[in-house]
Backbone bond lengths (Angstrom), bond angles and torsions (degrees), N, CA, C in turn:
res aa  C-N    CA-C-N  psi(-1)  N-CA   C-N-CA  omega(-1)  CA-C   N-CA-C  phi
1 M - - - 1.439 - - 1.531 108.24 -
2 V 1.314 117.50 129.63 1.459 123.18 -177.15 1.529 108.68 -88.80
3 P 1.357 117.20 132.45 1.468 119.05 178.22 1.516 111.92 -60.05
4 K 1.328 115.99 152.30 1.455 121.36 -178.83 1.526 110.36 -66.74
5 Y 1.337 116.85 -43.48 1.461 121.59 179.75 1.524 109.00 -103.14
6 Q 1.322 116.92 113.71 1.448 119.99 -179.98 1.521 111.74 -101.99
7 N 1.309 117.84 -11.50 1.448 121.61 -179.78 1.525 109.70 -78.08
8 I 1.322 117.54 123.03 1.454 121.74 -176.53 1.526 111.99 -63.89
9 F 1.337 117.37 -31.54 1.463 120.26 179.91 1.530 111.36 -70.06
10 V 1.322 117.03 -35.00 1.465 120.75 175.79 1.524 109.38 -66.41
11 I 1.313 117.64 -42.17 1.466 121.60 -179.59 1.529 110.27 -64.62
12 I 1.328 117.48 -45.57 1.467 120.80 179.63 1.528 110.17 -65.05
13 G 1.318 116.95 -40.67 1.467 120.45 177.77 1.523 111.99 -61.72
14 L 1.334 116.54 -43.71 1.466 119.83 177.84 1.522 111.54 -65.18
15 L 1.321 117.42 -37.33 1.448 121.46 177.71 1.529 111.03 -63.25
16 I 1.319 116.57 -46.96 1.469 120.34 179.45 1.529 110.17 -64.79
17 L 1.313 117.61 -43.27 1.464 121.39 178.59 1.537 110.81 -61.61
18 S 1.320 117.16 -40.86 1.463 121.31 178.00 1.522 111.59 -63.92
19 L 1.330 116.92 -42.96 1.467 120.26 179.05 1.526 111.49 -63.60
20 V 1.318 117.05 -41.23 1.463 120.77 177.44 1.531 110.12 -64.22
21 A 1.327 116.95 -44.30 1.469 120.72 -179.92 1.529 111.18 -62.87
22 I 1.320 117.49 -40.76 1.464 120.82 178.88 1.520 110.12 -64.85
23 S 1.315 117.07 -43.08 1.462 120.95 -179.67 1.524 111.53 -62.59
24 I 1.316 117.05 -47.17 1.466 121.18 -179.18 1.529 110.42 -65.35
25 S 1.340 116.99 -46.15 1.472 119.26 -177.24 1.524 111.74 -67.70
26 S 1.327 118.66 -34.85 1.460 119.18 178.80 1.529 110.86 -68.01
27 N 1.329 117.11 -37.91 1.470 119.43 175.95 1.524 110.64 -64.35
28 L 1.327 117.64 -40.55 1.464 120.59 177.73 1.529 111.50 -62.86
29 I 1.326 116.90 -41.31 1.457 120.40 -179.82 1.518 110.50 -63.35
30 V 1.319 117.39 -48.38 1.466 120.90 -178.24 1.528 110.71 -63.81
31 D 1.319 117.40 -47.13 1.465 120.56 -178.89 1.523 111.74 -62.11
32 N 1.320 117.04 -45.06 1.465 119.92 -179.56 1.522 112.44 -70.18
33 A 1.334 117.79 -32.74 1.460 119.44 175.40 1.520 110.97 -64.66
34 Q 1.324 117.42 -37.65 1.464 120.63 176.68 1.516 111.25 -65.81
35 I 1.324 116.49 -41.47 1.471 120.55 179.14 1.520 110.32 -63.44
36 I 1.327 117.09 -45.12 1.462 121.56 178.94 1.527 110.43 -61.30
37 A 1.323 116.57 -43.16 1.468 120.48 -179.79 1.522 110.67 -61.53
38 R 1.312 116.82 -43.48 1.475 119.92 -179.90 1.520 111.57 -66.84
39 N 1.343 116.78 -41.74 1.466 120.28 -178.38 1.527 112.04 -68.27
40 L 1.319 118.12 -32.51 1.456 121.54 -179.80 1.517 113.49 -94.68
41 N 1.336 115.89 3.69 1.471 122.37 -177.78 1.536 111.78 55.09
42 I 1.313 114.52 42.12 1.458 121.64 176.84 1.516 107.80 -106.01
43 S 1.296 116.20 143.05 1.452 120.79 178.42 1.532 110.14 -59.84
44 E 1.328 116.00 136.91 1.459 119.93 177.84 1.523 110.89 -63.25
45 K 1.310 116.10 -27.12 1.466 120.30 178.15 1.530 110.48 -64.90
46 I 1.335 116.89 -40.88 1.467 120.91 178.44 1.522 109.64 -65.21
47 I 1.310 117.62 -43.27 1.456 120.58 178.25 1.524 110.34 -61.52
48 T 1.327 116.01 -42.83 1.465 119.90 179.20 1.516 110.88 -62.37
49 M 1.322 117.52 -41.84 1.458 120.75 -176.84 1.521 112.23 -73.71
50 T 1.305 118.83 -14.91 1.462 120.01 -179.18 1.523 111.52 -111.36
51 V 1.299 116.88 -73.24 1.462 121.40 -171.02 1.527 112.29 -61.92
52 I 1.316 117.08 -52.63 1.467 119.93 -173.89 1.517 110.97 -71.63
53 V 1.317 117.83 -40.99 1.458 119.91 179.39 1.524 110.90 -64.89
54 I 1.303 116.91 -42.98 1.468 119.67 177.78 1.522 110.47 -64.55
55 G 1.336 116.98 -43.48 1.457 120.36 -179.58 1.510 113.59 -62.61
56 T 1.313 116.80 -39.18 1.459 119.04 -179.61 1.516 112.17 -80.34
57 S 1.323 118.04 -17.94 1.462 120.79 -179.53 1.524 112.95 -93.55
58 L 1.310 118.27 -7.78 1.465 120.44 -176.75 1.530 113.57 -60.07
59 P 1.337 120.56 -41.66 1.476 117.88 178.71 1.528 112.52 -60.50
60 E 1.327 116.94 -42.81 1.469 119.65 178.17 1.530 110.95 -65.91
61 L 1.321 116.44 -38.91 1.457 120.35 179.77 1.527 110.51 -63.95
62 I 1.320 117.25 -44.63 1.465 120.68 179.47 1.524 110.73 -63.73
63 M 1.324 116.35 -42.69 1.476 120.24 178.43 1.527 110.90 -62.55
64 T 1.324 116.91 -43.10 1.462 120.71 -179.04 1.521 111.36 -66.22
65 V 1.319 117.52 -44.63 1.468 121.29 179.92 1.524 110.22 -64.91
66 T 1.334 116.87 -42.20 1.461 120.47 178.46 1.521 111.08 -62.24
67 S 1.331 116.30 -43.33 1.466 119.70 178.49 1.531 111.36 -63.70
68 A 1.320 116.73 -41.52 1.466 120.05 -179.79 1.531 111.15 -66.29
69 R 1.338 116.83 -38.30 1.468 119.55 178.83 1.516 112.20 -66.63
70 K 1.328 116.61 -27.92 1.470 121.23 177.33 1.525 111.58 -88.03
71 K 1.324 116.01 9.32 1.472 123.01 179.52 1.539 111.76 63.13
72 E 1.323 117.25 27.28 1.459 122.14 175.14 1.526 108.24 -102.08
73 F 1.331 115.47 71.08 1.456 120.72 -173.60 1.516 112.21 -67.66
74 D 1.331 117.20 -31.21 1.462 119.47 177.34 1.523 111.07 -62.32
75 M 1.326 116.71 -39.50 1.462 121.17 178.13 1.530 110.30 -65.94
76 A 1.310 117.00 -40.93 1.457 120.71 -179.95 1.522 111.53 -64.37
77 I 1.325 117.06 -48.16 1.471 121.10 179.27 1.524 110.08 -65.96
78 G 1.320 117.71 -39.90 1.466 121.02 177.65 1.522 111.75 -61.33
79 N 1.337 116.34 -39.31 1.460 120.63 178.31 1.522 110.41 -65.11
80 I 1.314 117.89 -43.95 1.459 121.37 179.72 1.524 110.71 -63.47
81 I 1.313 116.46 -48.48 1.463 120.16 -178.72 1.531 110.25 -65.78
82 G 1.326 117.06 -43.53 1.469 120.13 179.07 1.513 112.41 -62.03
83 T 1.312 117.27 -40.87 1.460 120.97 177.92 1.520 110.85 -63.68
84 N 1.320 116.62 -43.13 1.469 119.86 179.04 1.518 111.60 -64.48
85 I 1.324 117.27 -42.21 1.466 120.25 178.29 1.526 110.21 -63.44
86 F 1.328 116.96 -43.60 1.470 120.37 178.55 1.523 110.51 -61.52
87 N 1.329 116.80 -45.74 1.463 119.91 -179.18 1.523 111.84 -62.40
88 I 1.325 116.99 -41.66 1.464 119.57 -179.72 1.515 110.76 -68.18
89 C 1.326 117.49 -45.13 1.475 120.82 -174.91 1.522 112.93 -77.01
90 I 1.316 117.87 -44.58 1.464 120.54 -173.35 1.523 111.70 -96.36
91 V 1.320 118.29 -54.19 1.452 120.79 -175.26 1.522 111.38 -65.98
92 L 1.306 117.61 -37.02 1.460 120.92 177.99 1.519 111.57 -93.00
93 G 1.323 117.63 -40.99 1.457 120.95 -174.32 1.511 115.25 -74.99
94 L 1.329 117.74 -37.69 1.459 120.63 -176.97 1.538 112.78 -64.62
95 P 1.326 120.18 -45.87 1.468 118.68 176.10 1.532 113.16 -61.32
96 I 1.331 116.83 -36.00 1.457 119.28 176.73 1.519 109.99 -65.26
97 L 1.319 116.62 -40.29 1.460 120.73 178.44 1.533 111.19 -64.90
98 I 1.328 117.02 -39.44 1.475 120.60 -177.61 1.526 111.45 -78.45
99 Y 1.349 117.70 -49.01 1.449 121.25 -172.30 1.525 114.39 -96.55
100 G 1.298 116.98 -7.59 1.465 119.79 -178.54 1.517 110.66 87.33
101 D 1.293 115.76 -147.71 1.464 121.61 -175.90 1.532 110.93 -66.39
102 I 1.316 115.71 135.29 1.459 121.87 176.61 1.525 107.05 -108.37
103 P 1.341 117.76 122.27 1.462 119.33 -179.00 1.532 111.39 -66.77
104 L 1.302 116.34 138.61 1.463 121.48 -178.66 1.529 112.27 -101.10
105 T 1.308 117.54 21.53 1.462 120.82 -176.95 1.516 112.78 -72.96
106 N 1.331 118.37 -17.83 1.462 120.95 -178.17 1.524 113.08 -85.68
107 Y 1.322 117.88 -4.21 1.461 121.04 -179.60 1.524 109.98 -94.78
108 N 1.317 115.01 139.61 1.455 119.05 178.35 1.528 108.98 -129.27
109 I 1.296 116.23 -173.68 1.468 122.10 -174.67 1.533 111.46 -64.30
110 I 1.332 117.85 -31.63 1.469 121.47 179.12 1.531 110.20 -64.67
111 D 1.321 117.07 -42.57 1.469 120.41 178.36 1.524 110.76 -62.88
112 I 1.298 116.19 -44.94 1.462 120.93 -179.13 1.533 110.04 -64.08
113 L 1.324 117.56 -42.54 1.466 121.45 177.98 1.531 111.90 -63.92
114 A 1.333 116.89 -38.53 1.463 120.22 178.58 1.517 110.77 -62.69
115 V 1.325 117.15 -43.96 1.462 120.97 178.58 1.523 110.05 -64.77
116 F 1.325 117.10 -43.53 1.466 120.74 -179.43 1.521 110.86 -63.41
117 L 1.340 118.12 -44.60 1.471 120.47 -178.11 1.526 111.95 -66.73
118 T 1.326 117.61 -39.64 1.463 118.61 178.21 1.530 110.71 -67.35
119 S 1.319 117.25 -35.76 1.468 119.87 175.57 1.521 110.99 -65.34
120 L 1.315 116.67 -39.06 1.454 121.61 179.13 1.533 110.70 -65.32
121 V 1.315 116.94 -42.33 1.476 120.72 177.32 1.523 110.18 -62.39
122 L 1.326 116.67 -43.06 1.465 120.75 177.35 1.532 110.57 -60.64
123 F 1.326 117.02 -40.73 1.458 120.89 179.03 1.533 110.14 -61.54
124 F 1.328 118.11 -43.91 1.458 120.18 -179.26 1.535 111.11 -68.62
125 F 1.328 117.87 -38.45 1.461 119.95 177.24 1.527 110.78 -65.08
126 Q 1.314 116.83 -36.43 1.463 120.62 178.14 1.528 109.82 -64.39
127 G 1.321 116.99 -37.72 1.448 120.90 178.25 1.524 112.33 -67.10
128 V 1.337 116.34 -37.63 1.453 120.70 -179.22 1.523 110.77 -73.60
129 C 1.342 117.12 -43.45 1.478 121.29 -177.52 1.520 113.06 -79.63
130 G 1.324 116.62 -30.57 1.469 120.06 -175.71 1.459 110.35 -84.45
């Protein structure tokens, strides 16, 4: 199948435009989530754990669900595992590499339980799909 756009300049232009759009929209999402949290007197941590995490995970979720519906379970599991590895190595590791030690005083038992329960759910889904 031949790609629709064969001109390299069109492809590079679309790539740059997409990166700019992602950057601007992510800043809008974070800023507006903070404003909503302040106006509703909700902890910014709760907003971060719900709205922003769900918003940033939607592309992976759609890809995984689409792969599972097409009976491509290896692709779905690979996407989940790849996303988790990327998040652990880059999203968590890069700030530590840049800023040094990150204090863990803001984490409590609820945060740890949330991570454990979501990992457990992923484990059971992997057993069902795999």
